[in-house]
N, C-alpha and C positions, 0 to 999 in steps of 0.2 A: 859221819860213819853212816853206811847203807842200813836201814831198817831191816831187820831179820824177822822172820815169822817165830812166834813162840810156841812151845808145845802146850796143848790144852786138853783137857778132857771133853772141851764143850764140842758140839757139832760144828765141822770145818767148811767153810765156803770153797768150793772147789771151782776152778775158773779154767775154760780152755777156750781155743780159739776155732771157730767153725765157718764153714762158707754157709751163709744161710740164703736158701732160695726162696721165691715167693711160695711155693708149696710148703716148705716149712714154716715160713712166716705165717701163713694162713691157719696151720694146724695149731701154732703157739698161740695166736689170738683167740683161737676158741676158749682158752683158759683165762682170757682176760677179763675177771670178774671183779677186781678191787681197785681199779685205777681210775684216775681221773677223767675228765671229759678230753676227747681228742680235739685237738687244735688243727683243723685241716689246712690252714695256711702255713703252718708249721711243717707238716707232713709234706707239703707241696715244695717248700724249700728244701728238704732234705732229700726229696726224691730228685730234685734237679741235680743237687751235688753228686748223688749217686750216679745217675746218667751221663754227667759230664766228666766222670771218672776222677771227682776231686775227694772222694770219701778216703780218709785217712784211717788207718786202725789205730786204735789207743786202748788204754784199759777200760774204757768205759764201753758198754753195749747192752746186753740183755741178762736179765736176773730172774731166778725162779726162787721161790721159798721152799721149805723142807717139805711142803705138801704138793710141790709141783706146779702152784699157782704162779703166772706171771706177775712181777712186782716192779719191774723196770724195763724201758725199752719199747713201749707200745708205740710211739710214735716212728721209731726206726722201723719197727716190723711192718707197720702201714706205708712207710715210704718204700720199702722194699716191695711190697705188694703193687705199689703204683708205679714204681719204675720199671718193674717186670725184670729185674737183674738178681743175680746172686751177689752178696755182699759179705765179705770177711770181717768178722768182729767178735770181740770176746763175748763168751756166755757163762755166766756163774749160776752155779746150783747150790742150794743148801742155805739160803739166806734165813735165818730165824723168823718165824712168823711175826713175833712181835716187833720187829725192826722196821717194818715198812714205813713208818712215820719218821724214819730217819734218813730215807731215801730223798735225794734233792731238797733236803732241809737246810743245807748251808748257804752261804752266799754265792749265787750264781756268777760265773764270768761274763762280764758284759762284753758287747762287740767292741767298744773302745778299748777295753782292756786288752783284748786278743790282738787287735791291730797294733797298739804300743808295743806289745810284748815281741812283735816281729822285728822291732829296729828299724823299720823301713821310713819313719817318720821323724827321725833324729830325735834330739831331746825334748822337744815339744810334744812329741807324741800326737795322740788324736783324743780330743775332748768330746762330751755329750754334745756341746755346742756344734763341733764339726758334724758329728754324725747325723744331729737333727737338720743341720743346713743341707747336707747331700741328699737327704730323704726328700725333703721338700722342694729341691731342685727338679726332682723327676715325678713327685706323687702329688703336687699341690694342685695343679690344672688336671691330674689324672690319678684320682685317688684310688686306693684299694690294692696297690701293687706292694708286695713284700720282697725284699731282696735276699736270696741265700747269701750267707756270710761271704764266700769267696767272691762273688759278684759286688758285693758293697765293698770289698777289700779292693777289687780292680778299680772301681769307680773313685774310691777315695784316693788311690794312687794317681789317677789321671787328674782330678779335680782339687789336690789338696791347696795348691797355690791360691785358687779363686777363692776357695773356702776360707782360708785362713785371712785373705784380704778382707773379705766380707765380715768375718768374725771380728777382726781388729777394728774395722771402721765403723761397725754398728754395735758398739759396745756400751751404750749409754744405758743409765739406771732409769731413764723415762719410762714411764709406764706404756707397754705395747710396742715399744719400738725395737728393741733388741730381742726381737722373737724369729724363729726359724723361718716363717714364711716371708719376712722382710729380708732376712740375710741371704735366703736363697735367689730372690731377684738380683741382689748385687753380685752374687757368685756367678750367676749366669751372664750378667752384663759385662762382667770383668773381660770376657773374651773378645767382645765388640767394641766397646766403650773405652774412650782415653782413660787412663787410670787417675789422672788428676782431676778430670771432670767428674768422675764417679765419687771420687774422695770428698768432692765439694759437695755432691748431692747428699752423701751420708752425713756429712758435717752439718748441713742446714737441718736436715731432718732429725738428727740427735740433738742438737742445741736449740733449734727454734729460732735462731738468729738469722735474719735476711742478709745475703751477700750481694745480690742482684736483684735486679727489678722482676725477673723472671721466677724468682723464689716463693712468691706469694702462694702458688700451687701446692708447694711442697709443705708450707706450713699448714696449708688446709688438710693435706693428707695425714700430716703429723697430729693435728687434732682428732681426727677420725681414728686413727691408730690408738692415741692414747685413751680416747673416750671408750674404746672397745677393750683394752687392755689385752692381757695374755688368756687367750680362749683356746678350748680344745674342740670347738664346733667347726667340723671340716667345712661345712658349707659357708660359715664365716670366713674362715681361714683362706678358703679358696677366693672369695670375693675380695678380700684384702690384699691378697697376692696379685690378683688381676689389677687392682686401683694402683698398687705400686709401679708395676709395670707400665700402666697407662702414664701415670704422672712422670715417669722416669723419661719415657719416651717422648711426650710432650715438652718437657724441660730441656732435653737434649736439641730439640728443634726450635728452641726459644720461644715456645708457646705456653700460654697460661689458660687455665679452664676454671670456670666457676663452679660447675658441676663434676664431680669424679665419678666416671663409669668404669668398671673392670673391663679389661681385656676378655676376649672369649677364646683366643688363642695365643700361643707362646709367641712372644716378641724378640727373645734373646736366645737364640739357638747356641746349643753346645757343639763344639766342634765335631762330634761323631753324629750330629743330626743335621749337618749341612750337606745338601744334596748338590753334587756338581753340575 
């Protein structure tokens, strides 16, 4: 049964759809006195979606309380200003003043949830491991970039097979091994390296068991990764990513190294990065 509005003597929230121009957004933001701090990267992502024509109208949008104070949608309004274009979205008026703490108070839908709900990735869907691997494929050597949802969706569609390979073959519980900056190297290498060789590299890295005389450098890498563990330090992540690429490159060439140094440029190009 479809939910129906009930009669009530309480103030009713009224919602309409409007084309919000940058001028309107600017006026409404002047009353933005009770909101959280602006996340500029999120604003930039929303603006990119708007400029690309990928903004879809839903029941979510802008909201004002009974005093006319903006209580929801500040990032959308700032994005309209940055994009410089009019966007159609829902605008609600009359939210009770005391209800502001209920806005955005429930569980947010994650990017991986949104991707899985499209049905484009089969029964396996998309996991947080897949998403973190994808981001590190692009960000580990060049940190700071944040993807708008639709761009991340496009990239996931392009690289899901490589990402699933990396996630499946680097799945050990050993400390510091099955982390995004390691899986990202494997996913990138999937496009240019023989898959049996790549699986062997992952196996030695995961188990710590030598299979050939050239595997000693992989064990040295494994020891360093385990000693560091799971870190959120971007400088350390970048260094370890570079070392995984260096060791994999030498190992594929049948070389061993006593000292592990990170690469300074990408060794395994993605198809869209290859210049003819």
